[in-house]
N, C-alpha and C positions, 0 to 999 in steps of 0.2 A: 650644836659645836661636835662639842666631844663622840655623839653617839656618828655625825657627818661623819667626824678623824675614823675610828671603829670601822664603817662600811667599805670607805673608800681603802682602810688596809688589808679587812679581806675579799675585796675585792683582785689585789693587789696580788696574794695570798692562790689566788685559785686562778691568774692571769700568766704568773711565771712558772714555768715546769722545765722538767726535758735538764741537759745537762750543764746550762748557763742559771742557774737561778745566781739573779742579781745578790748581794745582800742588804739587807732590812735599810739599814744605812742611807746607801745607795738611793735602794727605791722614793723612800723619803725624801730626798733632794730633787727626784727627777718632778714627785709631786709637788715640791715647791716652786720649783721649774715652771712647772703650767700653770696655775695657782698666783706666780708672779707674772706672770706674759699678759695673765688678762686685766690685771691690775695696769699695767702697762699700758695698756691698750685705752682705760680709760685712763689714765694720769694725762696723754696724748692728748682728748677731747676736751678736758676739762682747760689743761693749760691753759688753753687757748685766751681764755679768759682773765681765770683768776691768781692771782703770786703765788709760788712754790711754796710757801709758808704756810699761807690758810692752806692749802693740800694737806701738807705735812701735818700740819692742827688737826686738820677735821679729822684723814687717817689712823691719828693716834689719840683720838676721844673715841672715835670707835673700839679703837685696839684695848681702851683701859676700862671700857664699860664688859667687854664680852672677856675679857684678860681677867677683872677678877669675878665675872661672875661664875665663870672654870675653877677659879682656883677656890673658891667659896662651896662649889660640890667634892668636890676631892676632900677639900680638910686642909689642906694645905694652907701653915703661917708664908703670906707672901714675901714677907720682909726680906727672906734670906739671910744667910753665916756671910756673904762673903761682899756686906753692904758698897765696901769703896770700888772691887771690881765689878761688879753689879753696877752703879752707877756710870762706872768709867765704861759700859757696854754700853747704855744710856745714850752716852754722851757722843760718844764715837757713833753710832747709828743714827744718832737724832744727824747729825754732822754727813753721813754719809749720804743721809735721805734728802734730804735740803740738797743736798747738792745735783744727786740724779732727778731729783725732781724742779728743779731752775733748769738745769741744761734739756729736760727729753725735748720742749717747747720751742726752743732756740735751734737745736741741731736736728737732722734728718734722722728720722728714729733709728736705719740699720748702723748713723755713727755712733750716737749717745749710745746703744745699746754695745758695740762691740768694743769702746773705751769702755764703758762699766766690765764688759766680761777679762779685761788684763785682769780682775781683784785675784782668781784664784793663782795665776804667778806673786804675786806681794800674798800671799794668805802663806803660801809655803813656806816665805822668806821668814815671814815675822816669826811663823809654828816653829820656825826652826832657830831661829834668835831665841826667842822667850819662853818656848815651853817645850825643848830638847827634843821635835819632835827632827829627826830625819827624814833629807829629802832624795830619797830612792829614785834610780833608773827610770824604773816603771814609773812614777808620779813625771817625773820631768821628762819624758817621754810623751805621757796620754795628754798632759796638761798641752804637751805642742803640738801634738796632734792635733788638738781637739782648739786649741785656739788660730792655727791655720785656715778649720773648716770654719768658724767662726767667720774668721776676715772674710773670707770667700763666697761665705755668703750674703755677710754685709756689702760688702764692695765698699764700704767707706770713702767716698770724697775726698778724702787725706791720700789717703795709700794712692787709689785709681783714678784721680785727676776728677775733669770734666766739673768744674765750678768750686775744687778746690780752695777758691781765691773769696769766694762766697762763705766762708766760712766762718760762721763768731767766735774768734779764737780765744774773747774771754769764757765763754758758755767750753769750747774743750779743758779750756786748762783747770775750767769748772768740774768739767765730768771726770778728769784724770784724777782730781784731788779727790771726786767721790770713792771713787774705786783705790785708793788707798787704804778713806778710811774703814773702807766697807773690810777690807782683806783684814784691819785691825780688830774690826767688828766678830765678825768671824773666829778669828785669833783666840778673843776670848773668851766668847761660849764656848770654841773648845775647851780654857781654860777651867770653867766656872761649871763642867760637866763631872767634874771630881769633888762639889762639895752643893752643888744646886738641882733642885727639880728643874725641865725646862720649862713649865709654865710660868714658875718665876722668874726665869732669864725672859720669855717673852712679854710679863708685866711692868719690869724696870724699864726697856725701849718708851713708853709710853709716858711712863711716873716721870721719865726726864723730861722726854723732848717736848712735854705741854708746855711744862714752866721755862724753856729754854727757848720755847719759840715765842711765845706773846710776846717779846720786844722788837723781838722784827717783823711779827704780821700786823700788829695793831697801829703803824703809820700807811700801811699799804691795802689794808681789807678792802675787800671787794663782798656786798650782799650777792648768794649764789640766788640763780635762777631757779622755778620747781626741777629741772632735768640738772641738775649739775648738782642739786640736793642729792638726788636717787646715788650719783654717777660718785658721792664721795662716801656717801655710806659701804658704796660695791668698794668702793677703793678701798675700806678700811675693813670690812668684811671679808675682801680676798687678801687682801695682804694679812689676814688676822691667821688665817687659815693656814696662808705660805710660812707664815713663819715659825707654825708649830712644827708643821714638817722639817724645814731647814734646823730649827734646834732642836730638833729629834734625831736631825741625820749628821748632824754635827759632833751630839753625843756620844752616834754609834762609828762610828768614822773618823780616820784620822784628816785633820782640815786637807790637805793638798788633795784624797783620792775624791773626799767628796764635796767642795766647791767646784771638782771639775764637769760634774755630772749637771750641774748649774747650768751648760753653756746649751742642754737643750729647751734652753728655754728661747732660745735664738731659733730652732726648729718649729715649737710653735706658734713663734709670732707667724713665719714665716705659713704657714698652715691656716691661720687669720686672715693674714692679709690676702690668699687664695680666694676662700669662703665665701671670704665679705663685702674685699675688694678685687675679684680676677686679676687678682696680681699671678701672670705667670712666673714660677723661676727659669732663669735664664740659664747656660752647659757648671758657668763655676759655680752657682748656688747649689743646684745638683750634685757638681763637687765635692762640695762645703757640708753637705748632709750626709755623704758618704763616710767624708771625714771626720764630724765630729759623735758621728755612731760609732764611728773602729775606736774610736779615742775612748768611748762610756765602757762601750765594747773591753776593750782591752785593757780597763782596770779595774772591769768589776770582775771578767775571769782569773786575771791576778790575785784579786783578794781572795777568792772563791781557794783556790789553788794553794795561797798562803795560809789559808782557816783551817785547809785537809790536811794541811802538814805539817803547822804548827808553827813553821817560817816565815820571818817579814819576807814584803818584798820586797826585788831587788832588779 
């Protein structure tokens, strides 16, 4: 796993050149979006029959095993220094994931993904309140631009009509709650960078989520089929890779800028739809792609200029 991550980093370095050299933290966030998009595809498939808590449990068990092996290989003590904050990170991450996995099978994938991607706005707010990060004009503008693009790509029925009455309002509320808790998780990760290794932060999520998930899963558990077992393992492996890139990205970039790059997950989802299901994007989707890419490029260039000048982005 560690060797694979290193190879992906080297591939990034060779691919990115010229006057737009995207900061390493933002590149990590882009790779996290790629692997999270693959994970979401598997969750949509397996969640048609298995309860969300069971999917979260399987994902957590795989993540715990991989994290433990990686920590042992690099000789890092897994328990960390700030155990209380690490536990909080695990709990808020668990709630966010449970909400997301619950909503995916119950709402159109475009809708639930759009709702989930409201979390960068909450992240920037929480980062400003709890860890004193400044919300600059550049961050606000890039988030607004990317969020507009995400909305056009997803074309959620909640905003565009055509079936809005058929939405499960409970699932919509749970998805929004998941976005809030995801923002809290991102903010705690940003704070933990001051004292904790990225692998320790990743390790604490399954360490906390497994015991938290047991009482929820036990009454509704369903034995998976062979194909579902493979998908559950795939969810765990893909999410572990994505979490490593996500944690590294949040350690290297301010929370608002870093999480705005996560909007790329929508672009990857559109690509999977075209390649595997023959879905052709319409004009609004194409416009949304342009807006999302513009937001990502804008914040990346601003970050580069600030790094060269030693100034803050404003």
